[in-house]
C-alpha positions, 0 to 999 in steps of 0.5 A, spaced: 191 407 983 188 412 980 191 411 974 189 404 974 182 407 974 183 412 969 185 406 964 179 402 966 175 408 964 179 409 957 178 402 955 171 402 957 169 408 953 173 405 947 169 399 947 163 403 948 165 407 941 166 400 938 159 397 940 156 404 937 160 403 931 157 396 930 150 398 931 151 404 926 153 398 921 147 394 923 142 400 922 145 401 915 144 394 913 137 395 916 136 401 911 138 397 905 133 391 907 128 396 908 129 400 901 129 393 898 122 391 901 120 398 899 122 397 892 118 391 892 112 394 894 112 399 889 112 394 884 106 391 886 102 398 888 097 396 883 095 390 887 094 393 893 087 391 896 086 385 892 083 379 896 081 372 894 076 368 898 071 362 897 063 362 898 059 356 897 052 356 895 047 350 895 040 351 892 035 346 892 030 346 886 024 341 885 024 342 878 031 343 875 029 342 868 025 349 869 031 353 871 035 355 865 040 361 868 042 364 875 043 372 875 048 375 880 048 382 882 055 381 885 058 386 880 053 391 882 054 390 890 062 389 889 064 394 884 071 393 884 071 386 883 074 384 876 072 376 876 069 371 879 070 363 878 065 359 879 065 351 880 058 349 878 055 342 880 048 339 878 045 333 877 046 333 870 052 338 869 059 340 872 063 346 869 068 351 871 066 358 869 068 365 870 064 371 871 066 378 869 062 385 870 060 384 862 058 377 863 054 376 870 049 370 869 050 363 870 047 359 864 045 352 866 
């Protein structure tokens, strides 16, 4: 009866070792995936911290004919900004513009 318990313990240890080896393989596979993702992150390191968002402004002007341009201070306030895309809609004009630090005024 004692030998039977010993055999049972031996089988249990064997199964445990087998499962442990299986988990070791899983860990290796996870490491490969981690390295692959890490490599992809390195390719886009220079893109870190960039964002894209939408801001909508509405201006009311009683005499639009006198308004020739809109000057923005965006690039002074947010120096890391590379460009701003503008969709301009007035009663007489519709335009898609792109502003940059060197060109920060919207001509109407």
